[in-house]
C-alpha positions in Angstrom: 0.0 0.0 0.0 3.0 2.3 0.2 2.4 3.9 -3.2 -1.1 4.9 -2.0 0.2 6.5 1.2 2.9 8.4 -0.7 0.3 9.6 -3.2 -1.6 11.3 -0.4 1.5 12.5 1.3 2.0 14.3 -2.0 -1.5 15.8 -1.6 -0.6 16.7 2.0 2.6 18.4 1.0 0.9 20.5 -1.7 -2.1 21.5 0.5 -1.5 23.9 3.4 -2.6 23.8 7.0 -5.4 22.1 8.7 -7.9 25.0 8.9 -11.3 23.2 8.8 -14.8 24.5 9.0 -17.5 22.5 10.8 -18.8 21.5 7.3 -15.3 20.2 6.4 -15.4 18.0 9.5 -18.6 16.4 8.3 -16.9 15.2 5.2 -13.7 14.1 7.0 -15.7 12.2 9.7 -17.2 10.1 6.8 -13.7 8.6 6.2 -13.0 5.4 8.3 -10.2 5.4 10.8 -8.0 2.5 11.9 -10.0 2.0 15.1 -13.2 1.6 13.1 -12.0 -1.3 11.0 -9.0 -3.0 12.8 -9.5 -6.3 14.6 -9.0 -5.8 18.3 -6.8 -8.8 19.3 -6.1 -9.6 22.9 -2.8 -8.3 24.2 -1.8 -11.8 25.2 -1.8 -12.9 21.6 1.5 -11.2 21.0 3.4 -13.8 22.9 1.6 -16.9 21.6 3.0 -19.2 18.9 1.8 -22.6 17.9 3.0 -22.8 14.3 -0.5 -22.4 12.9 -2.9 -24.9 11.6 -1.9 -24.4 8.0 1.7 -25.5 8.7 0.7 -28.8 10.5 -0.3 -32.1 9.2 -3.0 -34.0 11.1 -4.1 -30.5 12.2 -7.2 -31.9 14.2 -5.0 -34.0 16.5 -4.7 -31.8 19.6 -4.2 -32.5 23.2 -5.4 -30.8 26.3 -2.8 -28.3 27.7 -1.0 -27.9 24.4 -0.8 -24.5 22.6 -3.9 -24.2 20.4 -3.1 -24.2 16.7 -6.4 -22.5 16.1 -5.5 -19.7 18.5 -2.2 -19.3 16.7 -3.9 -19.1 13.3 -6.4 -16.5 14.6 -3.6 -14.3 16.0 -1.6 -14.5 12.7 -4.6 -13.9 10.5 -5.8 -11.0 12.7 -2.4 -9.3 12.4 -2.4 -9.8 8.6 -5.9 -8.4 8.5 -4.8 -5.3 10.4 -1.8 -4.8 8.2 -4.0 -4.7 5.1 -6.4 -2.3 6.9 -3.5 -0.1 8.1 -2.0 0.2 4.7 -5.2 1.1 3.0 -6.3 3.7 5.6 -2.9 5.5 5.9 -3.8 7.5 2.8 -7.1 8.6 4.2 -5.5 9.7 7.4 -3.1 11.9 5.4 -6.1 13.4 3.6 -7.8 14.0 7.0 -4.8 16.1 8.1 -5.0 18.6 5.3 -7.5 21.3 4.2 -9.5 20.9 0.9 -8.3 22.8 -2.1 -11.8 23.4 -3.4 -15.0 23.8 -1.3 -18.5 23.6 -2.7 -21.7 23.2 -0.7 -21.8 19.4 -1.1 -18.3 18.7 -2.6 -14.7 18.9 -1.4 -11.6 18.4 -3.6 -7.9 18.0 -2.6 -5.7 18.7 -5.6 -5.1 18.1 -8.4 -1.3 17.8 -8.0 1.5 16.1 -9.8 2.2 12.7 -8.3 5.9 12.6 -7.5 5.9 8.8 -7.1 4.2 8.2 -10.5 5.8 10.6 -13.0 3.4 11.6 -15.7 0.3 11.3 -13.5 -1.8 13.9 -11.7 -3.7 13.0 -8.5 -6.7 14.4 -6.7 -9.1 13.3 -4.0 -12.8 14.1 -4.4 -15.7 13.8 -1.8 -19.4 14.4 -2.5 -22.3 14.6 -0.1 -26.0 13.8 -0.7 -27.9 14.2 2.7 -26.3 11.6 5.0 -24.4 9.7 2.3 -20.8 10.5 1.3 -19.0 9.2 -1.8 -15.2 9.7 -2.3 -12.6 8.8 -5.0 -8.9 8.9 -5.3 -8.4 9.8 -9.0 -5.6 9.9 -11.5 -5.0 11.1 -15.0 -2.1 11.6 -17.4 -0.5 15.0 -16.8 -1.9 17.4 -19.4 -5.1 15.5 -20.0 -8.5 17.0 -19.6 -11.2 16.6 -17.0 -12.7 13.5 -18.8 -9.5 11.6 -18.4 -9.8 11.2 -14.6 -10.2 7.5 -13.5 -10.7 6.2 -9.9 -8.2 3.9 -8.3 -9.8 4.0 -4.9 -13.6 4.5 -4.3 -15.5 4.6 -1.1 -18.9 5.4 0.3 -20.4 6.0 3.8 -24.0 6.2 4.8 -24.1 7.9 8.2 -26.6 6.6 10.8 -26.2 7.7 14.4 -23.3 9.8 15.5 -19.8 10.5 14.1 -18.5 7.6 12.0 -21.5 5.4 12.9 -23.1 3.8 9.8 -22.4 1.6 6.8 -19.5 1.9 4.4 -17.5 0.5 1.5 -13.9 0.9 0.3 -12.5 -0.5 -2.9 -9.2 -0.5 -4.9 -9.5 -1.1 -8.6 -6.1 -2.7 -9.3 -7.3 -4.0 -12.7 -8.1 -0.5 -14.0 -4.7 0.7 -12.7 -3.0 -2.0 -14.9 -5.0 -0.9 -17.9 -3.8 2.6 -17.3 -0.2 1.5 -17.0 -0.2 2.8 -13.5 2.3 1.0 -11.2 0.3 -0.7 -8.3 3.3 -2.0 -6.4 2.6 -5.1 -4.3 -1.0 -5.2 -5.4 -0.3 -6.6 -8.9 -1.5 -10.1 -7.9 -5.0 -8.7 -7.4 -7.8 -7.4 -9.6 -9.6 -5.8 -6.7 -9.5 -5.3 -2.9 -12.9 -4.6 -1.3 -13.9 -3.7 2.2 -17.5 -3.6 3.5 -18.2 -2.5 7.1 -20.9 -1.4 9.5 -20.3 0.5 12.7 -23.9 1.6 13.5 -24.8 -1.3 15.9 -23.1 -4.1 17.8 -21.8 -6.5 16.8 -19.9 -4.3 14.3 -18.6 -6.0 11.1 -15.7 -5.6 8.7 -15.4 -7.9 5.6 -12.3 -7.8 3.4 -12.4 -9.5 0.0 -9.2 -10.1 -2.1 -10.0 -10.9 -5.8 -7.0 -12.5 -7.5 -5.8 -11.3 -10.8 -7.6 -12.8 -13.8 -10.1 -14.7 -11.6 -7.9 -17.8 -11.8 -8.6 -18.7 -8.2 -11.5 -18.0 -5.8 -11.7 -14.7 -4.0 -10.4 -14.8 -0.4 -12.7 -13.3 2.3 -12.0 -12.4 5.9 -14.8 -11.2 8.2 -14.2 -9.6 11.6 -17.0 -8.8 14.1 -16.9 -7.1 17.5 -19.5 -7.3 20.3 -20.0 -5.6 23.6 -17.3 -6.2 26.2 -14.5 -6.4 23.6 -15.5 -9.9 22.3 -14.1 -10.5 18.8 -14.7 -12.9 16.0 -12.8 -13.8 12.8 -14.1 -16.0 10.0 -11.9 -17.1 7.1 -11.3 -20.1 4.8 -8.2 -22.3 4.7 -8.0 -24.1 1.4 -6.0 -27.4 0.7 -5.2 -28.1 4.4 -4.0 -31.5 5.4 -6.1 -32.1 8.5 -6.4 -35.9 8.7 -4.7 -38.9 7.2 -6.2 -39.6 3.8 -6.0 -39.1 0.0 -7.6 -35.6 -0.1 -6.8 -32.2 1.2 -9.5 -30.4 3.1 -11.0 -27.0 2.5 -12.2 -25.6 5.8 -14.0 -22.6 7.2 -12.7 -21.4 10.5 -14.6 -19.2 12.9 -12.7 -18.1 16.0 -13.9 -16.0 18.9 -11.9 -14.4 21.7 -12.3 -12.4 24.9 -10.1 -9.5 25.8 -8.2 -11.6 28.3 -7.0 -14.0 25.5 -9.4 -16.9 26.1 -11.1 -18.2 23.0 -13.0 -20.7 21.0 -12.5 -22.1 17.4 -15.1 -23.9 15.3 -13.8 -25.5 12.2 -16.2 -26.8 9.5 -14.8 -29.1 6.8 -16.3 -28.0 3.4 -14.5 -30.5 1.2 -12.0 -33.4 1.6 -11.7 -36.8 3.3 -14.1 -35.8 6.2 -16.5 -33.3 4.4 -19.1 -32.0 6.8 -17.1 -32.7 9.9 -17.1 -30.1 12.7 -14.3 -29.5 15.2 -14.6 -27.3 18.3 -11.7 -26.2 20.5 -11.4 -23.8 23.4 -8.3 -22.3 25.0 -7.3 -20.3 28.0 -5.6 -16.9 28.3 -2.2 -18.5 27.5 -3.6 -20.1 24.3 -3.6 -23.6 25.7 -6.3 -26.1 24.9 -9.0 -26.7 27.6 -11.8 -28.4 25.6 -12.1 -30.4 22.3 -15.1 -31.7 20.5 -15.0 -33.9 17.2 -18.3 -34.6 15.5 -16.9 -37.7 13.7 -15.5 -39.4 16.7 -18.2 -41.6 18.2 -15.9 -43.2 20.8 -14.1 -40.2 22.1 -16.2 -37.1 20.9 -14.9 -34.7 23.6 -12.0 -34.0 25.9 -11.9 -31.5 28.7 -14.7 -29.5 30.2 -17.0 -27.4 27.9 -17.6 -25.0 30.9 -14.0 -23.7 30.3 -15.2 -22.1 27.0 -16.0 -18.4 27.3 -19.6 -17.1 26.8 -19.8 -15.7 23.3 -23.6 -15.5 23.0 -23.3 -11.7 22.3 -21.8 -12.7 18.9 -24.7 -15.0 18.0 -26.9 -12.1 16.8 
């Protein structure tokens, strides 16, 4: 995302000051901040390491007291999720720090300026308002081209609901269009699109991130994060081609993990395809990330280990 951040640093360097009217602030508050979209991982996750489910064969063979591989995968995925969010929102925070170049009753524009990191391109940021809805675009054009030559690399929208930054929003990067315009997209070249949908108007809040691979050769990858009252968190994602059990096929699995602020958590893994399609595996862990309860739907002789009462109460996330 570095090229995006630098583009808006270019905007920030060319614009002066931070002299905002109350109306300016309405526009700026429609832009999401890190705390709106980032996954709130427990502080204890920083010290946990179990290798991760995706690096282990026979991944469903766990013992009580061992470090949970599901907890480890949750921690790693949550940090990757936050890295992607952080890179994308850096440019919006740079915009938020500068005054608009053009002010109209329901429109604000930053720029246009020459993009120092992409010679031959101009850049501008445009926001438009229609009642409680805000739409915005990070646009580029070849230097010297007219107004019809602008194309949007980043687009976003926000429908305000109740209070500052409370509502429903989207954020998208059109990497495919950038390639068509011979615009260098840096580390995003493996994608056609990156899309974020979020809602912050009610608990549980939700953020979904979708990565669409270049050319549509493989399935889009989705990560969904939700947060409920009391700092309870949930992450849902898919793990394709995972060697979970001994057999001739690899498993495609959907993993939903939940955690409390103190680090305790629960993982529910559903096998979508493979040797044990339809199987369900549940695991709980303590604040140190160590397994306290296990349930295997396919094991009739030893379906559970440990005490289910050690699992935290996550009913607030069942809505």
